[in-house]
C-alpha positions, -999 to +999 in steps of 0.1 A: -243+469-430-220+437-430-197+448-403-193+476-378-176+506-391-149+528-375-155+565-377-130+593-368-145+625-357-121+655-358-133+688-341-114+712-318-146+720-300-150+696-271-187+700-269-195+695-306-170+666-308-188+648-278-222+655-293-213+640-326-197+609-308-230+604-289-251+611-318-234+588-343-231+560-315-270+561-310-276+562-348-253+536-359-239+501-348-203+514-348-174+493-336-154+524-327-158+561-328-122+578-324-125+614-313-096+637-323-091+674-313-075+684-346-065+672-382-030+660-371-047+637-344-071+625-368-044+617-394-025+598-367-056+578-357-061+570-394-025+557-398-027+535-365-064+523-369-077+531-403-113+541-406-143+539-428-153+576-426-139+607-412-162+635-402-140+667-395-145+703-386-131+727-414-113+751-390-089+734-364-053+741-351-024+722-363-041+708-394-076+718-406-101+698-423-090+705-460-054+697-451-064+665-435-085+655-465-057+664-490-032+646-470-053+616-471-061+619-507-025+623-515-017+591-498-043+573-521-069+570-493-104+568-508-127+568-476-154+592-474-143+626-459-172+647-446-163+684-437-183+707-416-181+744-408-200+768-387-200+789-418-216+777-450-190+794-473-164+765-473-182+740-494-161+747-526-129+746-508-138+715-490-149+696-520-118+709-539-096+695-513-113+660-520-140+660-493-170+637-502-195+661-488-197+693-468-224+703-442-229+735-421-220+726-386-253+738-368-287+728-380-280+701-405-278+670-384-308+651-401-289+657-435-256+649-421-269+617-403-286+604-437-254+612-456-232+593-432-256+565-433-256+562-471-218+565-472-212+539-445-237+513-462-216+516-494-184+511-474-191+482-451 
């Protein structure tokens, strides 16, 4: 990577959000990881600081992952959007909303990390 990327992590579960922040900070030389408790906060963070990638939960209050993805895509934002859910039955809806990838929230961390690494290496 040529520069350190900025990642926004949106998840309403404090424990999962903190785990993802810690995991990604250890795995990648990131300049900034911005946590958000919901899609509306993630959208505001994107408008304030931009981002190279957004990792978002599917189900969140105020604005869920597909709505966040659709809102950014409607603005012409092309950054990778990776959605996750505790249930694996949301992949089709996530991709239809414009997500780059979808992962089950639990148990797919090696695949998630590999995908994030690949997406960031293309972006930065």
